[in-house]
N, C-alpha and C positions, 0 to 999 in steps of 0.2 A: 891569778888570771892576768895575762898580759893586757895592757891597756894601750890603745893607739894614741897618737898626739891629740886627737879630738876629744879624748877622755872616755871613749867607748871601749868596752872590753871586746876581745876577739870573738868571744862567744855571742855577744850581742850582735856584732856585725854578721856573723855566720847565720844567726837566726833571722836577721833582716833579709838576707839573701835567700834563705830557704823558705820563708813564710809564703811568698807568692806562689811558689811551686807546690807547696802543700795545699794551698787554697785551690789551685787549679786541679790538683789530683782529687781532692774532696769533691769538687764540683763535677768532675768527670764521673765519679762514682755515685754522685747524688747522695752524699752523706755529709753530716756536719764536720767541720774542721775540729780536730782534737782540741780539747779545752786547754791543754798545756803542751804546745808543740815542742817545748824544750825537753819533754819527757820521752825518752826513747821507747818506752812501752806503748805510749799512745801513738807515736809515729809508726811503730811496728804493726800495730793493729790496722792502721790506714794502709800501710804497704802490703800487708797480707791480702786485704781486699783487692787491691790493685793488681796483685800478681795474677789472680784468677780472671781479671778483666782485660782481655787483649787490647781493647780500644784505649785503655788508659796506660798502656805500657810506655808510650813516649813521655807522658807526664811523670810516670814513675821513674824513668831513667833520669830525667832532669832533676827530680827531687833527690834521688839517691846520690847523684853526682855531687850535690852540695851538702849532703848530710854529714854532720861532724862525727857521727858514731861509727868508728871502724868496724866493730863487731856487728852492728846493725847492717851496715853496708855488705859485709861478708855474708850474712844470713840471707839477705835479699838476693844477692848475686847467685848464691848457691841454689836457692829455690827457683830462680828464673831459668836455670838450665833445663828444668822440666817443662817450661812453657814456651820457650822461644826456639825457633828453627835454627839449624846449624849456621846459616850465613849471618845471623844476628847475635850469636853467642859471644863472639870476641869482644864486641863493644860492651857487653855486660861484664865479662871477665876482667876487662881492663879497669873497671870501676873499683875493684878490690884494691885496698890500700897497701898491701904488702905481698911479697912473692909467695909466701905459704898459702895465703887466702886465694890467690890466683891459681896456684897449683891445685888446691882443693876443688875449686870451681871447675877447673879443666877436667879433673878426674871425674867429678859428678857428671859433666857433659858426656864423657865417654861412656859412663855407666848408663846414662839415659838412653844412649844409642843401643846398648846391649839390651836394656829393658824393652825398648820398642820392638826389637826383633825376638822378644821372648827368650833371650838367652840362647837362641839357635845359632851359635857361632861355630865356624869350622874348627875342627880339632879341639873339641871340648874335652879337657882332661881334668884330672884331680888337681893338677898344678894350676891350670887356668882358673878353676873354681876357687882355689885358695887365695888367688890374687884379687878376687872380688870382695868388696866390702860387705859387712853384714847388711847394710842398707840395701844393696843390690840383691843379695842372696834372699832376703826375706820377701822382697817385692816380687822376685821371680817365683819363689815358692808359692806365693799367694795368687799370682796372675798368669804364669806361663801355661801354655797349652802344649809346649814342646816336650814330648815324652822323654827324650834323651836328657834334656835339661833337668826335668823333674827327677828323673832316675839318679842323676849325679848329685843333685841337691839332697835327695833322700839318703844317699849313701855317705856323702862327703861334706854336707853343709857344715858350716862352722859351729853352729849352736844346735842344741837339742830342739829348740823351737823351729828352726829352719828345716832340720831333717824331718821332724814330725809333720809339719805343714806340707812339705813337698810329698811325703809318703801318702798323706791323705788325698792330696790332689791327684797324685799318680794313680791311685786306686780308682778315682772317679773319672779319669780321662780315658 
């Protein structure tokens, strides 16, 4: 672990900068601060609660910006695509530490848009459907009321689970 001239490790400095933001986030959520803020699992638990609480999103953004865990940051950014409106997505996507994580979050954002319209996209084809991830296909199979979307998923969904779920919902619609 690198040590700065004052004798503190970089991890210690990062923790010192992050701690006030974690405290503010815990306070916003009215939950106790994680016992060990250096533990990514405990921070993830706090972040998950904040993802669902829109009032805490600014504090979450500040904490994630300073969080040293690249994978943790990528997970939060990806989940936030389901919670934030289009104009605010880019600031979250930019938090991702590498290009592949930013591309993944951008793709999730596009899929959330498709999910919000229940997959009722113009020119829905087998090829269009094959470009959709399993994440999107199963969520559409479980929630869409669009007959055409459910019909395509029942016929061409990537997995047996997707096809079966869409077929059951199609029969009920």
